[in-house]
C-alpha positions in Angstrom: -125.4 -75.1 36.8 -123.1 -72.6 34.4 -124.2 -69.9 36.9 -122.9 -71.1 39.8 -119.5 -71.8 38.2 -119.2 -68.1 36.9 -120.4 -66.5 40.6 -118.2 -68.2 42.5 -115.8 -66.3 44.6 -111.9 -66.2 43.9 -109.7 -68.2 46.3 -107.6 -66.4 48.2 -104.2 -67.5 50.1 -100.8 -68.6 48.9 -99.5 -71.1 46.5 -97.0 -73.4 47.1 -94.4 -71.9 44.9 -95.2 -68.5 46.5 -94.5 -70.1 50.1 -91.5 -72.0 49.5 -90.1 -68.7 47.6 -90.3 -66.9 51.0 -89.4 -69.5 53.1 -85.6 -69.8 51.0 -85.6 -65.7 51.1 -86.0 -65.8 54.6 -83.3 -68.7 55.0 -80.8 -66.6 53.1 -81.3 -63.4 55.1 -80.9 -65.8 58.3 -78.0 -67.0 56.9 -76.2 -63.9 56.2 -77.1 -62.3 59.3 -75.9 -65.2 61.9 -72.6 -64.1 61.7 -73.0 -60.4 62.5 -75.3 -61.5 65.7 -72.3 -63.4 67.3 -70.0 -61.2 66.4 -72.4 -58.7 68.3 -72.6 -60.8 70.8 -68.9 -61.4 71.5 -68.2 -57.8 71.5 -71.2 -57.4 74.5 -69.7 -60.3 76.7 -66.1 -58.2 76.4 -67.9 -54.6 77.4 -70.0 -56.3 80.2 -67.2 -58.3 81.6 -65.0 -55.4 81.4 -67.3 -53.5 83.2 -68.6 -56.0 85.8 -64.8 -56.4 86.7 -63.6 -52.6 86.9 -66.7 -51.9 89.0 -65.8 -55.1 91.2 -62.5 -53.1 92.0 -64.1 -49.8 92.6 -66.2 -51.5 95.3 -63.8 -53.3 96.9 -61.6 -50.1 96.9 -64.6 -48.3 98.5 -65.3 -51.1 101.3 -62.2 -50.9 102.5 -62.6 -47.5 103.0 -65.9 -47.3 104.5 -64.9 -50.7 106.6 -61.6 -49.5 107.5 -60.4 -53.2 106.7 -58.2 -55.2 104.0 -60.7 -56.1 101.4 -59.5 -58.7 98.8 -60.8 -59.5 95.2 -59.7 -63.1 94.1 -60.5 -65.6 91.7 -63.1 -68.2 93.1 -63.9 -71.5 92.2 -67.6 -72.7 92.1 -67.3 -73.0 96.2 -66.3 -69.2 96.1 -62.9 -70.4 97.9 -60.2 -68.3 96.4 -57.8 -70.0 94.1 -54.5 -70.1 94.5 -51.8 -68.4 91.7 -51.8 -70.1 88.6 -54.4 -72.8 89.8 -57.1 -73.6 87.5 -60.8 -73.7 87.8 -63.0 -76.9 87.2 -63.1 -76.4 83.4 -59.3 -76.1 83.5 -59.2 -72.4 82.5 -56.4 -70.5 84.9 -56.9 -66.8 84.3 -59.7 -64.5 86.1 -62.8 -65.7 83.5 -63.2 -68.4 86.5 -65.0 -65.5 88.4 -64.1 -63.4 91.1 -65.1 -62.4 94.4 -64.8 -59.5 96.8 -63.9 -60.7 100.2 -63.7 -58.7 103.5 -61.5 -59.9 106.6 -63.4 -59.9 109.9 -61.6 -61.7 112.7 -58.9 -63.4 110.7 -61.2 -64.7 108.3 -62.5 -64.0 105.2 -66.1 -63.5 104.1 -67.8 -62.7 100.7 -69.2 -59.6 100.3 -69.9 -60.1 96.2 -69.4 -62.2 93.7 -69.2 -62.9 89.8 -69.8 -66.7 88.2 -67.9 -68.1 85.4 -67.9 -66.9 81.5 -65.8 -69.0 79.7 -66.2 -67.4 76.1 -64.3 -64.6 77.3 -60.7 -64.4 78.7 -59.7 -62.5 81.5 -55.7 -62.3 81.7 -53.8 -60.3 84.3 -52.0 -60.8 87.5 -52.8 -64.6 88.6 -52.6 -63.4 92.6 -55.3 -61.7 94.9 -55.5 -58.0 94.8 -55.8 -56.5 98.4 -56.8 -52.8 98.9 -56.3 -51.5 102.5 -57.4 -48.2 104.6 -57.4 -45.7 105.0 -56.8 -44.5 101.3 -57.9 -47.7 99.7 -54.3 -48.3 98.2 -54.0 -51.1 96.2 -51.1 -53.5 98.1 -48.4 -54.3 95.0 -47.9 -51.8 92.2 -49.9 -50.9 89.1 -52.1 -53.6 87.8 -53.4 -54.5 84.7 -56.0 -56.9 83.1 -56.6 -57.6 79.1 -60.4 -59.2 78.3 -60.6 -60.4 74.9 -62.4 -63.2 73.6 -61.4 -66.9 74.3 -61.8 -67.9 70.7 -60.5 -65.4 68.2 -61.5 -65.4 64.7 -61.0 -63.5 62.0 -64.0 -61.0 62.8 -62.4 -60.9 66.5 -59.2 -59.8 65.6 -57.6 -56.5 66.4 -57.4 -54.0 69.4 -60.9 -53.3 68.7 -62.0 -56.6 70.3 -59.8 -56.0 73.4 -60.1 -54.1 76.5 -57.6 -53.1 79.2 -58.2 -52.3 83.1 -55.7 -50.5 84.7 -55.2 -50.1 88.2 -53.3 -47.5 89.6 -51.3 -47.7 93.3 -53.8 -45.7 95.0 -56.3 -48.4 94.0 -58.1 -46.1 90.7 -59.5 -47.8 88.0 -59.6 -47.0 84.1 -60.8 -49.0 81.3 -58.8 -48.1 77.9 -59.9 -49.9 74.4 -57.0 -51.8 73.6 -54.7 -54.6 74.5 -52.7 -53.7 77.8 -49.2 -53.8 75.9 -50.3 -51.7 72.9 -50.6 -49.0 75.2 -48.0 -46.3 76.2 
């Protein structure tokens, strides 16, 4: 019988203490990386919304040129109807993060060409009225316009101009994106 005990192969696997040590280490690493993931996600949302709004303005200008008719970009509600200046959307927010749409005039009525949904994590402040691009040059009715995109809820990690983007629209309808707050630019 003693020979059987000596010939038994060693057991493989982890002990309970080793497993708990690995789980504790993984929990510490997860706790340390979670804030940086949230910061990365906020910056990604700001950049994505900035590019989406700027491309919407460029698209509206090109459609005004192509169609030879007025094309309007406006804040919209859930039913994709243009909101009046200062009118909040369903969640109570009164900026452009409600969502927006590109509308073309057809026989005196507006028809939707393209729409973007809301994203309440990002604040998009700027003009509270519609922007209309006109043919033949795609000019913007009115003067220069600016839109500032920033995190809606500012934290210690997301303060400063590195977390803001500014979209400038010239009277001719050309769009330009600048890093930083709109008021901080010369």
